[in-house]
C-alpha positions in Angstrom: 160.1 39.5 71.4 163.7 40.8 72.3 164.6 41.6 75.8 166.5 44.8 76.9 169.1 43.1 78.5 170.7 39.2 77.6 168.8 36.8 80.6 171.0 36.2 83.7 169.3 33.3 85.8 170.5 30.1 84.6 173.0 30.8 82.0 176.8 30.3 80.8 178.8 33.3 79.0 181.6 31.5 77.3 183.1 33.0 75.0 186.8 33.3 75.9 189.3 34.2 73.1 186.2 34.6 70.3 185.2 38.2 71.6 188.1 39.6 69.7 186.7 38.6 66.4 184.1 37.2 67.2 181.6 38.5 63.8 178.7 38.7 66.4 180.7 40.3 69.5 177.6 40.9 72.0 174.6 40.8 73.0 173.9 44.9 72.4 175.4 43.8 68.9 173.0 40.8 68.3 170.3 43.1 69.3 171.0 45.7 66.9 171.6 42.9 64.4 168.5 41.2 64.6 166.3 44.8 65.1 167.5 45.5 61.6 166.7 42.1 59.8 163.3 42.2 61.3 162.3 45.9 60.6 164.2 46.4 57.0 164.6 42.2 56.0 165.2 43.7 52.1 168.4 45.8 53.2 169.6 43.6 55.7 169.4 40.0 53.1 170.3 42.6 50.7 173.8 43.3 52.0 174.2 40.1 52.3 173.3 38.4 48.8 176.2 41.7 47.4 178.4 38.8 48.6 177.4 36.4 45.8 177.3 36.4 42.1 174.1 37.1 40.9 174.0 36.8 36.2 171.5 39.1 36.8 169.4 41.0 38.9 166.0 41.0 41.2 163.3 42.7 39.3 160.8 43.1 41.7 160.5 43.0 46.2 163.4 41.1 47.9 161.2 39.2 49.9 157.2 38.6 48.8 154.9 36.6 50.3 151.3 35.4 51.8 150.9 33.2 55.2 147.5 33.7 55.5 145.4 31.0 53.8 141.8 32.9 54.1 143.5 35.5 51.7 144.5 33.3 48.7 147.3 30.9 48.5 150.5 30.7 49.9 153.7 31.5 48.3 157.0 32.7 49.5 159.3 34.3 47.2 163.0 36.0 47.4 164.8 37.5 45.3 162.5 36.7 42.1 163.5 37.3 38.8 167.8 37.1 39.7 169.7 34.6 38.3 172.4 32.5 39.8 174.0 29.1 40.3 174.8 27.5 43.8 177.5 25.1 42.1 179.0 28.2 40.6 178.8 30.0 43.9 180.1 27.3 45.9 182.7 26.4 43.8 183.7 28.3 40.8 183.9 31.9 42.9 186.4 30.0 45.2 188.9 29.0 43.0 188.7 31.3 40.8 187.6 35.2 42.7 188.5 34.0 46.0 192.0 32.4 45.1 191.4 29.4 47.2 191.8 26.3 44.4 194.4 24.8 46.3 192.2 25.4 49.8 191.2 21.7 51.2 187.6 21.5 50.6 187.2 18.0 52.7 189.3 15.9 54.8 187.5 12.6 53.9 188.0 10.4 56.6 186.3 6.5 56.0 185.4 3.9 58.0 188.2 2.3 59.0 191.2 4.1 60.1 193.3 5.0 57.5 191.5 5.2 55.0 191.6 8.7 53.9 191.7 11.4 51.1 192.2 15.2 50.7 190.4 17.3 48.0 191.1 20.6 47.3 188.3 22.9 45.9 190.3 23.3 42.1 190.2 19.4 42.4 186.1 19.4 43.3 185.3 21.7 40.7 187.4 19.6 38.0 185.1 16.8 39.4 181.8 18.4 39.5 182.5 19.6 35.9 183.6 16.5 34.6 180.0 14.2 36.1 177.9 17.3 35.6 178.5 16.4 31.8 178.3 13.0 32.4 174.8 13.4 34.0 174.0 15.8 30.1 175.1 12.8 28.2 172.2 10.4 29.9 169.5 12.8 28.8 169.6 15.0 32.7 168.5 18.4 31.5 167.1 21.8 33.9 164.3 20.7 36.4 164.8 17.0 36.0 165.0 15.4 39.7 167.9 12.8 40.3 167.9 10.4 43.4 171.0 9.4 45.0 170.9 7.3 47.4 175.1 6.8 48.7 177.4 6.4 51.5 179.0 8.9 52.8 182.0 9.8 50.5 182.9 12.6 48.3 181.0 11.7 45.4 178.2 12.0 47.2 179.1 15.7 47.6 180.1 15.8 43.9 176.8 13.9 42.7 174.6 16.8 44.3 176.8 19.6 43.0 176.5 18.3 39.2 173.1 17.8 39.5 172.6 21.8 40.3 175.0 22.9 38.2 172.9 22.1 35.2 169.8 22.9 36.5 168.8 19.1 38.1 166.9 18.4 41.4 168.6 16.6 43.5 166.3 14.4 45.5 168.9 12.9 48.1 167.4 9.3 49.8 169.4 8.2 53.2 171.6 5.1 52.8 169.7 3.3 56.0 166.3 3.8 54.6 164.8 0.3 53.1 163.9 -0.4 48.9 160.6 0.4 49.9 161.2 3.6 51.5 163.6 4.4 48.0 160.5 3.3 45.6 158.3 5.8 47.5 160.6 8.5 47.5 161.7 8.0 43.4 157.8 7.4 42.3 156.4 10.4 44.0 159.3 13.0 42.6 159.6 10.9 39.6 163.1 11.1 39.1 164.6 10.3 35.7 167.9 9.2 37.2 169.2 6.6 40.5 172.9 7.2 41.3 174.4 4.6 43.9 177.4 2.8 45.2 177.8 -1.1 45.0 178.1 -1.5 49.4 179.4 0.5 52.1 180.7 -0.8 56.0 178.9 1.2 58.8 181.3 0.0 61.6 181.5 -4.0 61.6 178.3 -4.1 59.3 178.2 -5.1 55.5 175.9 -2.6 53.9 175.1 -4.3 50.5 173.4 -0.8 48.9 172.8 -1.9 45.0 170.8 -5.2 45.8 168.7 -2.6 48.0 168.7 -0.1 45.5 168.0 -2.7 42.8 165.2 -3.8 45.2 163.4 -0.2 45.2 163.8 0.1 41.6 162.1 -3.2 40.7 159.2 -2.1 42.8 159.5 1.0 40.6 158.8 -1.3 37.9 156.3 -3.0 39.5 154.1 0.0 39.7 154.8 1.3 36.0 157.2 3.4 36.9 160.8 2.0 35.3 163.7 4.3 36.4 165.9 4.1 32.6 169.3 4.6 34.3 171.4 3.6 37.3 174.8 5.2 38.0 176.9 2.7 40.7 180.1 3.8 41.9 182.6 1.1 42.6 183.1 1.9 46.6 184.3 -1.8 47.7 185.0 -3.1 44.7 187.1 -1.3 43.0 189.7 -1.9 39.9 192.5 -0.1 42.3 195.4 0.0 39.2 192.2 2.4 37.5 191.8 5.0 40.0 194.0 8.3 39.8 193.1 9.1 43.6 193.2 12.9 42.5 189.5 11.6 41.1 188.1 9.3 43.6 187.8 8.3 46.7 190.5 5.7 47.4 190.4 1.9 47.6 188.7 0.8 51.3 191.1 -0.3 53.5 188.6 -3.1 53.7 187.0 -4.4 50.7 184.1 -6.7 50.8 185.5 -9.8 49.1 182.0 -10.6 47.6 181.8 -7.3 45.8 186.1 -7.2 44.8 185.3 -7.8 41.3 183.6 -6.6 38.2 179.8 -6.7 37.6 178.1 -9.0 36.7 179.6 -11.8 38.9 179.2 -10.6 42.3 177.2 -7.3 42.2 174.0 -7.4 40.9 174.1 -5.6 37.4 170.9 -5.7 34.9 173.3 -4.1 31.6 170.1 -2.2 30.1 169.8 0.2 33.0 173.2 0.3 35.1 176.4 2.0 34.1 179.7 2.3 36.3 180.4 5.7 37.5 184.2 5.2 36.6 183.7 3.7 33.1 181.5 6.8 32.3 184.2 9.6 33.2 186.9 8.3 30.5 187.5 11.0 28.5 185.2 13.4 29.5 185.6 17.5 29.9 186.7 18.9 33.3 184.8 22.2 31.7 181.3 22.6 31.9 179.2 26.1 31.6 176.7 26.2 34.9 172.7 26.7 34.0 171.9 29.8 35.2 168.4 29.7 37.2 165.9 32.0 38.5 166.1 32.3 42.3 163.0 30.4 42.6 163.6 27.6 40.7 163.9 24.6 42.4 167.1 23.3 43.8 166.3 20.0 46.0 163.6 17.5 47.3 164.4 16.4 50.9 161.6 14.2 52.6 160.7 13.9 55.7 157.7 12.9 58.0 154.2 13.6 57.7 151.6 13.0 59.7 149.6 11.5 57.2 152.2 8.2 57.1 153.8 9.1 53.9 157.0 10.9 53.5 156.5 15.4 52.6 158.7 16.2 49.7 160.2 19.2 51.0 160.8 21.9 48.8 163.5 24.3 49.0 165.0 26.7 46.0 168.3 28.2 44.6 168.6 31.9 46.1 166.8 32.0 49.6 168.2 28.8 50.6 172.0 29.8 49.3 171.9 33.3 51.7 170.6 31.7 54.3 172.9 28.4 55.1 175.9 30.3 53.9 174.7 33.1 56.5 173.6 30.8 59.4 177.1 28.6 58.9 179.1 31.7 59.2 177.6 33.1 62.2 176.6 30.5 64.4 179.3 28.3 64.0 181.8 32.1 64.1 183.4 31.1 61.2 187.1 32.1 60.1 189.2 31.4 57.2 191.7 29.3 59.4 189.0 26.7 60.9 188.6 23.3 59.9 184.6 22.2 60.6 183.4 18.9 61.4 179.1 18.2 61.3 179.0 14.2 62.0 175.5 14.0 60.1 174.7 12.1 57.2 174.0 14.1 54.0 171.0 12.1 53.7 169.5 14.6 55.9 168.6 18.4 55.9 171.6 18.5 58.7 174.0 17.4 55.8 172.7 19.3 52.8 173.0 22.8 54.9 175.7 22.1 57.2 178.6 19.5 55.4 177.6 20.8 51.7 176.5 24.2 50.7 176.7 26.0 54.1 180.5 25.1 54.4 181.1 25.5 50.7 179.5 29.1 50.3 182.1 30.4 53.0 185.3 28.6 51.3 185.4 26.0 54.9 187.7 23.4 54.9 185.4 20.6 56.1 185.7 16.6 57.7 183.7 14.1 55.9 183.3 11.4 57.9 182.1 7.8 56.9 182.1 6.3 60.0 180.7 5.6 63.4 181.6 7.6 66.7 182.3 3.8 68.2 184.3 2.3 65.9 186.6 0.5 66.1 186.7 2.2 69.8 184.8 4.9 71.5 187.5 7.4 71.2 187.5 8.1 67.3 185.9 11.3 67.4 188.0 12.7 69.4 191.3 10.7 68.0 189.7 12.7 64.0 189.1 15.6 66.0 193.5 15.9 66.9 194.0 14.6 63.5 192.1 17.2 61.6 192.7 20.2 64.3 189.0 20.4 64.2 188.0 24.1 65.5 184.0 23.7 65.2 182.5 20.3 65.5 179.1 19.7 65.0 176.9 16.3 66.0 173.6 14.7 67.7 172.5 14.5 71.5 172.7 10.8 70.5 175.9 10.8 69.9 176.8 12.7 73.3 174.7 10.4 75.4 176.0 7.1 73.8 179.7 8.0 74.5 178.5 9.9 78.2 178.2 5.8 79.0 181.7 5.6 78.7 183.0 8.5 81.3 185.4 11.2 80.8 188.8 8.8 80.1 187.9 7.9 76.1 187.6 11.6 75.8 190.6 12.9 78.1 193.2 10.6 76.0 193.3 12.8 73.1 194.2 16.9 73.5 190.9 18.4 71.6 193.0 22.1 72.1 192.2 22.8 69.2 188.2 23.0 69.7 187.0 26.8 70.0 182.7 26.1 69.5 180.5 22.9 70.1 177.4 22.3 68.6 174.3 20.3 68.7 171.8 19.5 66.1 168.8 16.9 65.8 166.9 16.9 68.7 166.4 18.7 72.2 169.6 17.7 74.4 168.8 17.3 78.0 170.6 19.2 80.8 173.1 16.3 81.6 174.2 15.6 78.3 174.7 19.3 78.0 177.5 19.8 80.9 179.3 16.8 79.6 179.8 17.9 76.3 180.3 21.2 77.6 182.6 20.4 80.5 184.5 17.4 79.1 185.0 17.7 76.0 185.3 21.7 76.0 186.7 21.8 79.4 184.1 24.6 79.9 186.2 27.5 77.4 183.9 26.4 73.9 180.7 27.7 73.5 177.9 25.5 72.7 175.2 26.0 70.1 172.1 24.1 70.8 170.5 24.7 67.7 166.8 24.1 66.7 165.9 24.2 63.1 164.0 21.9 60.8 164.4 20.0 57.1 161.1 22.3 56.3 163.2 26.1 57.8 166.4 24.8 55.5 168.9 26.5 58.5 168.8 27.3 61.8 165.8 29.4 63.3 166.4 29.2 67.3 169.9 29.3 67.9 172.9 30.5 70.5 175.5 32.8 68.8 179.1 32.1 70.5 180.6 35.1 72.5 176.6 36.9 71.6 174.9 35.8 73.2 174.1 33.8 76.4 173.6 29.7 76.9 171.3 27.5 79.1 172.3 23.6 79.5 169.9 22.1 77.3 167.4 24.2 76.5 168.7 28.1 75.4 167.9 29.7 72.1 167.9 33.2 70.3 166.0 33.6 67.0 168.0 33.8 63.9 168.2 36.9 62.2 164.9 37.5 59.8 163.2 34.5 62.2 160.3 35.9 64.5 159.1 33.2 66.8 155.6 33.7 68.3 153.8 31.7 71.1 150.4 30.8 70.2 147.3 29.4 72.4 145.2 27.1 71.3 143.0 30.1 69.8 145.4 31.9 68.2 146.4 34.1 70.6 150.2 35.5 70.8 151.4 34.8 74.5 153.7 36.7 76.6 156.3 36.1 78.7 157.1 32.6 80.5 154.0 30.7 78.8 153.5 27.5 77.2 151.5 27.4 73.6 152.5 26.4 69.6 155.9 27.6 68.4 154.8 30.0 65.0 156.7 32.2 63.3 155.4 35.3 61.8 157.3 36.2 58.4 159.1 33.9 56.2 163.3 33.9 56.1 165.0 33.4 52.9 165.9 29.6 53.2 161.8 28.3 54.5 160.9 25.9 52.0 158.6 26.6 49.6 156.0 23.7 49.2 155.7 20.3 49.6 156.5 18.6 46.3 153.6 17.7 44.0 151.3 18.6 46.7 151.2 22.5 47.0 147.6 21.8 49.1 149.3 19.8 51.8 152.1 22.2 52.3 149.1 24.9 53.3 147.5 22.5 55.4 150.1 21.4 57.3 152.1 24.4 58.2 149.4 27.4 57.5 145.9 25.8 58.2 146.0 26.0 61.8 146.6 29.1 62.5 146.0 31.6 59.4 149.3 34.2 59.1 151.5 31.8 60.4 153.7 29.6 59.8 153.9 26.5 62.0 156.2 24.0 63.1 154.3 21.1 63.7 156.7 20.0 66.7 153.3 20.2 69.1 153.4 22.8 72.1 156.6 24.7 73.5 157.3 26.2 76.7 158.8 30.0 76.8 160.5 32.0 79.4 161.8 35.2 77.8 163.5 34.5 74.5 164.6 30.5 76.1 162.5 27.7 74.1 161.8 24.7 75.2 161.5 22.0 72.7 159.0 19.4 73.4 158.3 17.2 70.7 154.8 15.1 71.1 153.6 13.8 67.7 157.1 13.3 65.8 159.4 10.9 67.4 163.0 11.7 67.4 165.4 8.9 67.6 168.9 8.8 67.2 168.7 12.5 65.8 166.3 11.1 63.4 162.9 12.7 63.4 160.2 9.5 62.4 156.3 9.9 61.9 154.7 7.8 64.6 152.2 7.8 61.5 154.4 5.9 59.2 155.3 3.2 61.0 151.9 2.4 62.5 151.4 3.0 58.6 153.8 -0.2 58.6 152.5 -1.9 61.2 148.8 -2.2 60.4 149.5 -3.4 56.8 150.6 -7.1 58.8 147.6 -9.0 58.1 147.8 -10.2 62.2 147.1 -6.2 63.3 143.6 -4.4 63.2 145.0 -1.3 64.3 148.2 0.2 66.0 149.4 3.4 67.6 152.8 4.2 68.4 154.5 7.0 71.0 157.5 7.8 72.1 159.0 7.3 75.6 162.5 8.5 77.2 165.7 6.3 76.2 169.0 7.0 77.8 171.0 7.2 74.9 169.0 7.6 71.6 166.6 10.1 73.3 163.5 8.7 73.0 162.3 5.5 71.9 159.3 3.8 69.7 157.1 2.2 71.9 153.7 0.7 70.0 150.8 -0.6 70.8 149.0 -3.2 68.6 145.8 -4.8 68.4 145.4 -8.0 66.5 143.2 -9.8 64.6 140.2 -11.9 66.4 142.1 -15.4 67.0 145.6 -14.3 66.7 147.7 -14.5 69.5 150.6 -12.1 70.5 154.0 -13.8 70.7 157.6 -13.5 70.2 157.6 -14.7 66.5 154.6 -12.0 65.9 156.9 -9.5 67.3 159.9 -10.5 65.5 157.7 -10.5 61.8 156.3 -7.0 62.6 159.8 -5.2 63.1 161.3 -7.0 60.2 158.1 -5.6 58.9 159.3 -1.8 59.6 162.7 -2.1 59.4 161.8 -3.5 55.5 159.0 -0.8 55.0 161.0 2.1 56.5 164.2 1.3 57.2 166.4 0.1 60.2 166.5 3.0 62.2 162.5 3.0 62.7 162.8 -0.1 63.8 160.4 -0.4 67.3 161.5 -1.1 70.3 159.2 -2.0 72.4 156.0 -3.6 70.7 152.7 -4.1 73.8 149.3 -6.6 72.8 146.5 -4.4 72.8 143.0 -5.9 73.4 142.0 -2.4 72.6 142.8 1.4 72.5 142.0 4.4 74.6 139.4 6.3 72.4 137.2 9.3 72.9 133.7 8.8 72.3 134.3 10.4 68.3 136.9 7.9 67.9 140.1 9.3 68.2 143.1 7.7 70.1 144.3 9.6 73.0 148.0 9.7 72.5 148.5 11.6 75.9 146.9 8.3 77.8 149.8 6.1 75.6 152.5 8.4 76.4 152.0 7.8 80.2 151.2 3.9 79.9 154.3 3.7 77.8 156.3 4.9 80.6 153.9 3.3 83.6 153.1 6.5 85.1 149.7 5.7 86.6 148.8 9.8 86.8 146.7 9.8 83.8 145.2 13.2 84.1 141.6 13.9 82.7 140.2 10.4 81.3 136.4 11.5 81.5 136.1 11.7 77.6 137.7 7.9 77.2 134.8 5.9 75.5 136.0 2.7 77.6 138.3 3.4 80.7 138.7 -0.5 81.0 141.2 -1.0 78.6 143.3 1.5 80.9 144.0 -1.3 82.7 144.1 -3.8 80.1 147.1 -2.1 79.2 148.9 -1.6 82.0 149.0 -5.6 82.9 150.4 -6.0 79.3 153.1 -3.3 79.8 156.6 -4.0 77.8 158.1 -4.7 81.6 161.6 -3.8 80.1 161.0 -0.6 78.9 161.3 1.3 82.6 
């Protein structure tokens, strides 16, 4: 898979001063290390493992696995038998062994300019130990699942690290998801406790988080699963005089008057279930011994979209994930101790888990934790923050880049940005135009762009350039990370060589790959291993390959505004409406979000399509999944293009959504007359 020389056509070789002290200084060194990582993975990762604390050593093979369903149950194990604690490694070791206690762990930047706080590694350790003791006092123990539904505040990091300190498994739900989505995830993971906040602002919009959380808990009770305890952080309704700034985020510059009182007057409050974060901390010790866990014990569950419509609870384990996110962070961003790193993602997604919390903290990095939006209060906010904290490594989504492109270069060039050294993109493929703007305007053609490809399931980067070492191709250039062995297969499962198009698979595991779908190992095997026995299948559809440059084309999962959404999940929400008998959802290009949701709905006999019905359907999807899944277009479809076996031809629907008449071969359609009807009903505003 590795060529003798780096590709030269249409590529950029940016690195500048990075080449002087880069961890991987050139392509030859990358090739040498890569070959070592796949030929002798135990030795490669074993050397990296020496940088971490293990209470006891592993007893068997460093990596053990089976990817072939025909040979038995699928499993992946890394350093089984070794015991450690990831919280101890990312906090205690940095404070007590590396002398980083006074180093800033996070610069917290709130939604409103002027909302800010600095947290050192020592302060973070104290807060985590204190809250870990709170969790233990609430009966949380090793192996229990804890649901976390919070805004981007320091306490979110505290909560997740407190869980893993005592061996509990956190399940973080993005704070933009609906009560229905939160309920579904609590039920699936059987969480014993919920941690949330009263509310927060995203730009001008107030999110009453506790109201949504209470609605979710009621739905859980209705389904015979009462969650016994809910801990609420007062983020907008704080008793200001009672809060020492070293222990909690400062009072918001823009508090909400309706929440600026004690419960239960305004904030919904159930005294049998609800408890106040701050009150629980009173008199609690700031010391807490870590729970020593097996390397293969569960670390966290994170839900991702599934092809059946029901989200999958992706389960990651402790040891391998720790090694992998620490290493990818260090090498992909070419991290050095003096760096200030900023990932703009939300911790509710895997990017925030791996590259806001665990990866940076494992390296003793200083990070920016941002609560707000890139356009609030103006479109220069991100570059203002870059200058304010002298950010050196910057990681954001193509959606944000395309959004800011609309406003031109002037808002960017108002600020110096001379601290920037590496730029990264995450969440979706970046189009070449956005890549060029990012590289030329934001980075002024001096900063390497690392366009990273990975998934919730992979735990960390699997295909990515390395700054200074590998060439960059606008919008698509990626190389396999160390230990990752990709291949492209045709429909028959044969590996393809050279420029080709097929299914992206991986031939062997790396330490950070998922271990199972929580509570449903059969689904894990079916989804990722049954199609091509002996390979892990990404499920992202077909991809084109030229040399070692992978072009990502996501077919069945829509990536809108950097969020992966299952079309099946949206379809399920639509057909729950009494007026809809069938629905099909496809993606179509969007100039800002990357992809938009275009929905075809077939209505019950006697029901007419109207603006009112369209609004009802959009509202239903928002309530069932969340605002991020709101359809952009809903089209009346008297019938759907199906094969004679009844399978919906989504390839045809994608063409119709784009208003493209070249449909290709439609000879297998059972009724070709529906095609013209669908074009006649096409949403005109879509183009």
